[in-house]
KOLMINU-510716 format. One line per 4 residues: for each residue x, z, y of C-alpha. Coordinates in steps of 0.05 Angstrom, whole numbers, padded with zeros to 5 digits. Each point is the difference from the previous one (the first is absolute). Example, Ala and Ser with C-alpha at 12.3 -4.5 7.8 and 13.67 -1.06 7.14 Angstrom:
% residues 2
00246/00156/-00090; 00027/-00013/00069
END
This chain:
% residues 330
-00002/-00001/-00003; 00017/-00011/00075; -00003/00048/00047; -00023/-00026/00081
00055/00063/00029; 00070/00015/-00005; 00028/00068/00001; 00071/00041/-00011
00015/00017/-00067; -00017/00062/-00033; 00039/00058/00020; 00020/-00039/00057
-00009/00008/00076; 00014/-00035/00061; -00003/00019/00065; 00025/-00027/00072
00059/00027/00040; -00022/00046/00063; -00073/-00025/00018; -00005/00018/00070
00062/00003/00020; 00053/-00064/00000; 00046/00012/-00053; -00042/-00043/-00054
00008/-00054/00043; 00066/00004/00036; 00041/-00020/-00063; -00020/-00032/-00069
00045/00046/-00035; 00022/00070/-00013; 00068/-00013/00032; -00016/-00039/00057
00037/-00064/-00030; -00065/-00042/00016; -00026/00015/00072; -00076/-00012/00004
-00020/00015/00066; 00057/00041/00019; 00012/-00034/00063; -00061/-00010/00022
-00025/00070/-00004; 00068/00019/00042; -00016/-00031/00050; -00070/00017/00009
00029/00072/00000; 00041/-00006/00051; -00051/-00027/00049; -00016/00079/00038
-00051/00026/-00034; -00008/-00026/-00056; 00028/00050/-00072; 00004/-00010/-00071
-00062/00031/-00035; -00040/00013/00065; -00013/-00065/00030; 00036/-00046/-00036
-00029/00000/-00073; 00009/-00042/-00062; -00054/-00012/-00060; 00050/-00028/-00047
-00050/-00021/-00074; 00012/-00018/-00068; 00008/-00073/00009; -00012/-00022/-00073
-00074/00009/00017; -00057/-00041/00044; -00050/00033/00046; -00055/00003/-00040
00038/00042/-00065; -00020/00078/-00007; 00076/00009/00022; -00009/-00057/00066
-00080/00032/00018; 00049/00078/00006; 00043/-00036/00043; -00046/-00026/00043
-00034/00069/00006; 00064/00038/00020; 00014/-00047/00046; -00064/00005/00041
00013/00069/-00010; 00078/00006/00030; -00026/-00053/00052; -00058/00061/00026
00052/00043/-00015; 00056/-00032/00045; -00054/-00004/00053; -00029/00071/00000
00077/00026/00003; 00016/-00038/00057; -00057/00014/00049; -00038/-00056/-00014
00052/-00069/00005; -00034/-00058/-00034; 00056/-00020/-00060; 00040/-00063/00005
00002/-00027/-00074; 00062/-00042/-00022; 00000/-00032/-00063; 00048/-00042/-00033
-00009/-00050/-00062; -00054/00013/-00048; -00015/00064/00043; -00036/-00048/00040
-00048/-00010/-00062; -00016/00074/00001; -00016/00001/00071; -00049/-00056/-00013
-00033/00032/-00042; 00004/00063/00031; -00036/-00029/00067; -00056/-00024/-00043
-00006/00076/-00024; -00018/00029/00076; -00051/-00006/00047; 00018/-00028/00069
-00012/00058/00041; 00040/00035/-00054; 00060/-00056/00024; -00020/00004/00070
00024/00074/00003; 00057/00004/-00041; 00029/-00069/-00004; 00050/-00027/00069
00025/-00057/-00040; 00017/-00030/-00063; 00072/-00029/-00009; 00005/-00054/-00055
00077/-00014/-00027; 00013/-00056/-00052; -00083/00005/-00018; -00011/-00029/-00074
-00069/-00010/00023; -00003/-00066/-00044; 00032/00022/-00058; 00079/-00038/-00017
00005/-00051/-00051; 00055/00048/-00030; -00036/00042/-00036; -00029/-00059/-00045
00076/-00004/-00029; 00001/00078/-00010; -00070/-00001/-00050; 00029/-00066/-00034
00077/00003/-00006; 00032/00068/00040; 00012/00005/00062; 00083/00007/00005
00009/-00024/00063; 00074/-00031/-00006; 00030/00045/-00055; 00026/-00029/-00050
-00041/00001/-00069; 00070/00029/-00037; -00013/00068/00047; -00077/-00004/-00009
-00048/-00002/-00044; -00049/-00044/00030; -00053/00003/-00057; 00002/00081/00008
-00008/00001/00072; -00060/-00046/-00015; -00028/00044/-00041; 00007/00062/00053
-00012/-00048/00056; -00079/-00024/-00047; -00012/00075/00006; -00016/00003/00076
-00069/-00021/00030; 00051/-00007/00062; 00025/-00065/-00019; -00062/-00028/-00017
-00026/00028/00063; 00056/-00036/00044; -00025/-00078/-00043; -00010/-00045/00050
-00064/00000/00030; -00056/-00059/-00020; -00014/-00001/00086; 00065/-00026/00015
00026/-00041/-00062; -00050/-00063/-00021; -00028/-00013/-00069; 00037/-00068/00000
00072/00028/00009; 00040/00030/-00051; 00031/00056/00008; 00037/-00006/-00076
00027/-00056/-00037; 00009/-00008/-00075; 00023/-00055/-00045; -00083/00012/-00028
-00035/00025/00054; -00002/00012/00079; -00040/00060/00031; -00028/00014/00063
-00021/00066/00033; -00059/-00014/-00039; 00022/00003/-00065; 00034/00075/-00002
-00045/00011/-00064; 00019/-00050/-00034; 00084/-00003/00030; -00001/00058/-00036
-00032/-00006/-00068; 00049/-00053/-00011; 00054/00042/00021; -00010/00043/-00059
-00034/00056/00044; -00082/-00005/-00011; -00007/00076/00031; 00027/-00016/00064
-00075/-00034/00006; -00016/00068/-00009; 00037/00031/00055; -00027/-00057/00045
-00060/00019/-00004; 00011/00072/00033; 00022/-00034/00062; -00075/-00021/00008
-00014/00026/00077; 00069/00007/00022; 00029/-00060/00012; -00039/-00026/00070
00028/00011/00057; -00045/00025/00053; 00008/00007/00073; 00035/00065/00013
-00044/00020/00059; 00057/00024/00038; 00058/-00028/00054; 00045/-00043/-00045
00070/-00016/00012; 00028/-00040/-00056; 00084/-00009/-00009; 00032/-00046/-00055
00056/-00044/-00018; 00009/-00080/-00007; 00042/-00056/-00024; 00024/00026/-00056
-00003/-00039/-00076; -00065/00043/-00036; -00031/-00011/-00067; -00046/-00049/00005
-00006/-00030/-00067; 00025/00011/-00070; 00013/-00050/-00054; 00023/00005/-00069
00045/-00041/-00044; -00017/-00016/-00061; -00005/00060/-00051; 00017/00043/00059
-00070/00025/00003; -00019/00058/-00002; 00059/00034/-00014; 00056/-00027/00045
00011/00002/00067; -00028/-00063/00039; 00019/-00044/00052; -00011/00027/00064
-00033/-00061/00060; 00009/00036/00069; -00054/-00009/00056; 00002/00042/00073
-00004/00077/00004; 00042/00061/00003; 00044/-00004/-00066; -00055/00043/-00032
-00072/-00019/00035; -00032/-00073/00012; -00009/-00014/00070; -00072/-00018/-00008
-00012/00077/-00030; 00046/00012/00051; -00042/-00023/00059; -00069/00021/-00018
00016/00063/00042; -00014/-00052/00062; -00076/-00010/-00030; -00012/00076/00023
-00043/00007/00059; 00033/00055/00038; 00067/-00037/-00008; 00044/00026/00059
00064/-00032/-00007; 00031/-00041/-00056; 00083/00001/-00016; 00034/-00043/-00045
00073/00009/-00015; 00037/-00067/-00020; 00062/00012/-00062; 00027/00040/-00046
00033/00044/00048; -00057/00016/00040; -00064/-00003/-00044; 00007/00001/-00069
-00059/00034/-00040; 00051/00067/-00002; 00052/-00014/00056; -00057/00002/00054
00003/00069/-00007; 00065/00002/00020; 00001/-00055/00069; 00017/00040/00054
-00052/-00047/00045; -00052/00023/-00053; 00022/00067/00007; -00010/00002/00081
-00057/-00034/-00002; -00041/00050/-00047; 00036/00055/00048; -00033/-00039/00066
-00075/-00007/-00032; -00004/00067/-00026; 00034/00029/00069; -00055/-00028/00049
-00050/00066/00016; -00085/-00009/-00010; -00009/00011/00069; 00001/00070/-00001
00074/00000/00003; 00000/00021/-00077; 00040/-00026/-00049; -00027/-00017/-00068
00008/00030/-00065; 00038/-00046/-00045; -00022/-00009/-00080; 00053/-00044/-00033
-00017/-00037/-00067; 00030/-00045/-00056
END
């Protein structure tokens, strides 16, 4: 039997680090060898009046799950509580939301779950960085053959990685959306058959993982990109080769890595997905940083120009000479 929900193995407990503080988003490992939002967090903390854990807070989440999983729903509840708590403890100063990558998918679902009066009371603005609003082609390779980036196969067993990734509901949540890719636009080529974004169930079946079709069903109601209903500032990269299609050679599908056909994007997220924010009704500004050095999906968080731009946005007063508190989400 196939279960339609995912959960951690028996006897194993996972938890995010420092929810409500900032350490959980500053680095990706315990020793800090892989910094994540540290440069951005430190930049904001340098603004007079900001203090980590007080009005500069973070909401890390378990990235294996989508927003409509039990774990995802609990995160959204905790996020609401954190926002309200930050608002109360900072004398009613409305909150700046800063989200990166898949954090933006969580924010879209969060904004859909709260009413307009709540948003008017608690939210100052929403800053979306490298938003994967319409999905990413790269997620297809993860489900079919395993996403190992440029790591040589002799060092990493892609099939073992694939088994791990196929268990993540979030990988399915990141699949490219039908709203942005047409039914006549193949994204996967194999010697026997081509596939579009309308063919995920068949693709998973043919790749030897029919159980994935059940996981796809768990996404119902969480893949739409609704208008957030708040002021939006959109930031992302461009002009970086990004996976747009995959072609498997004879006898390579599904157990060996495909050839990659590139298109525009930030190296991880396709351009059409990043630019979906342009449709938001209250878009206040749209900044694009071209090139790997300045706009790559992760590198953009280290770009001094991006950090200064975000600092300038959140340093604006609300008309009563009071700065807003800040919430960080990734």
